[in-house]
N, C-alpha and C positions, 0 to 999 in steps of 0.2 A: 957741286954749282957748275949746272952745262949752258951755259948762255949762246945764242943763237942771233946771227946778220940783220937789220931793217937796213931804212933810212929812215931818217927825221927831215921832213919835209917842214919847212919856220915859213909860218908868212905873216910879215907886221902889215895892217894895211888901214888903209881908216872903215873906222868904224861902222857906217852908213854902205858898207860893200860886201856884211856881214851877213844879212840874207840870201844878196845875189849869189856869194860868194858859197854859204855850203850849199844848194841847188845844185851850185856848178859840181863839188867837190862829191855830192849822192850820186850825182850822174856820171861820172867819172871814175867810182870807183871805186873811191875811200873807205878805206875799212875801218874810220871812226876819228876822229878829231876831238883835239879839248882846244879852248877858246880863253884870253885872259885879258883883259885891258891892259894897256901899253901903252907908256909918255915917253918922252923924247924930244932927242933935237937932232935935224937930219938935213941935207937938201934940202927939201921944203919949210924948211925951220919951225920953229918950238910948235910941236905940241900934248896937247891939254888934256885930259879928260870929265873935260866939266862938263859938256854935255854927253848925252845917249851917244850922237852921230856924230861931234864935232873931234872925238882922240883916235886913236890908236883900238888895235885889236890885235892878239898875236895866236895865232892859228897852225896848232901842232898836229903832226898830221904822221902816224909809225907806221912805215908799211913796208914793201919788194919793192925794189932801187925803179922797174920797169914805170911801178904804178905813183911814185914818187916824177918820176922826170915827165910821163908824162901828163901829171898835175903839173907840174911849173911850167909848161911849154907853153899847156892852152892857158894859165893864165899870163904869164908873158904876153902872150898874143893878145891877150881880149881885156885886157887889166890899162899895162905900165905906162903905155902915150897917153893917159888921161889921169891915171888915179897915182893917188904916192902908195907906194908895193917896195916891200923889198920882201926877197924868199930865196931860203940859201937848204943847201940840203947838207947831208953829217951821218957819218955810219955811227950806229950804235948797236948795242948789245943788246936780246932782250931775252927774259930769262922765260915768256909763257909763246913761244913761234906763231902758234894755235890762232890767239886774235889779233895779230898780221899780216 
């Protein structure tokens, strides 16, 4: 088995941002993403997923490190001041590097 290093950018944010966020990811060169509903508690209190735009989503993007850093910097500059959002980076190993 031959593994290749990539970066996983995980974004947890308000579900209301989904359309804007996906437009940003597309424009900034994300090769693809996975979105799932997310629930939890943080600095802005408890977030449930009771309504389509009331809960949180988790967006995961596996890509090259420079792309992940560019995406994270953009999201931080555009959304952090006014929306509940957390971004974090992790090094991951992938088995099909051509997809990322």
